[in-house]
N, C-alpha and C positions, 0 to 999 in steps of 0.2 A: 504494499500502499504506501502514496504517495505519503509527504511528512505534508504538506498541505490541506491535501484533504482529511488527513487528522485531525489537522490545527481547526479547520473545518468544522466539522467533529465533533470540534470544542465547544467550539464558538458556540452553535446550533448544541452539545448537548444532545447527539443525537444516537449515543449509544451511552454505558454505563460509563461509570469516569476510571473504572481502576479498568472498564475493558483500553479507552483511549488511552491510556497511564501506559499500559503498558507499552500497545505499539508506539507509543512517543520516545519509548525510553527505550527504543532501537535504530532511531536517531539523534546525529549528534545537536548539542546545541551550538548555538552560534549568536553573536549578538543584532544580525540582523531579523530586524519586520518581514514576514513572508505576509503576512496576511493582519488584514485590521479589525479588530474588535469595532463596532460599533451600536448607535445605542439601542438598535434595536435588535441586536442579541441579549444588551442587556433585559430590556423590553420585555422578550419571546421568556423568558428566566424568571426573569419574577411573575409576568403570567401565569406562568405554571405552576411554581408556589401557589398565588392566590387561588389556581383551581385544587388543590392537593395535590399537583402530580410529580412537586419535590418536597422536601422539605427542610428546614432553614439549613442541618447540616451540607443538607445538597448544595444549596446555593452558597453555603459556607465554602465548600472546597471549592466548586467551581469557581467562582471567585477566587479565590485563592492560588488556583492554578493558571491563570489569568492573567494575575498581575507580574508571580512571581517567573517569566516568561518571556526571556528577550526576546525569542523569534512572534510573540505580537505585539504590535504596537496600536496605539492610543487617535493620531491622528491630532495631537492635538484640542482634543476635548475632553477637558481639565474636570469640568462638571460631572464626566462617561467616570475618567479616574479617581477624581474625588470616590463619589461612589463606590465604584468597586473595591476600591480600599476600607472604605467602612465594611462591604456587607462583608468581607476577606475576613475583618477580625472577629478571632472569638469570639472575644466577649459583647459581642454584639447581639446584643439580648431586648434590642427597640422595634427587631425585625420583623414584626405586621404582619397580616395579613393585609392589612387595613395599609400599613404606610406602601408597604412594596407597589402593590397597588398606584397610589400617588404619584411613589421612587419613577412608575412607569410608562404614568402620566405625564411627567415635569419632564421622564427624557425625552420624551416626541414630541411633544409641546412645547421644552426650552428652545431656546436660541445656540441653530448649528456653530461648529466653528467655523464657517461660510460669514456666516450674521454675525456672530461675537468680532470678526477681522473684520468687517464694514462697520460696524458700530466705534469699531475703537477708530478705526481711521479718521469716521466723522468726529469723535471726539477731540484725542490728536492737532489733530489739522485745526478747529476749534483755539483749543489750548494755542497754540501758536498763537493766530492771531489775533486772541485777546492778552497775548501774552504772560497768561498765566504760567510760561512753564521758567518765567526769567527769562535770563542770559540760557535757554538749550532752545537750541536754533534746527536740529536735526528735521527731519522728515520722518515720520509713520515707516517709508521703506527704507532710512537710513538706522534707525531704531532697531529693527527686525536682520540686519544685516551686521551693525558692529555692537547693538548689545541683547542678544537670544533672549539671556535672563529678563531683561527689562521689560522687552516687549511680552515676555511670557506673563510677566506677575501685571503688565498694562491691560491685555487679552481678560485674563482674569479678574481685574474687576471691572470689567467692562460688563462680563459674562453673569458675573454676582448684578450690577445693576442692571443687567436686563432681567437677569429671573427676577427678581426683587419686582420689579413692572408687571410683570407677566403672572404672577402669584399675587398682587395687589389688583389685579386688572379680574384672576379667576374665584379672590376669596380664600383662597393656598397660602398657606402656610408650611409647608414642612419641612 
């Protein structure tokens, strides 16, 4: 079996985790992401948990496998990564079926990485135009090229703003 297809089986949890783990154990690990975990994968797992197909331990083990593998990427989706890390924590006794359902909806309706970047570009441009950054004059693209951590932090701030706006609009407070 090919490594990519096994990783897709993991993302979609198409087989029992132990079986997927045995197959993945046959392949070398390297630091290059071969597949990308998407919001739809996590939303599907949370939906299956809500429906009773998976238990909390299944969700925790699955999330642990996803976050521990360097051959699975995130496409700069920090909300997705944070949720996966939260699900992977063994002390996460907060995962109720109701909360999982709300998290799945938030993932589907929340801002995409492209939406976050678009909003970050607007905010950065306006901040430069109004002098909010003081002497800082780099464009958003220059920020991305010269300070990837700064860009990530800025995008995360914008993402939190967009999520807060969405939650205010829908009345949800996850």
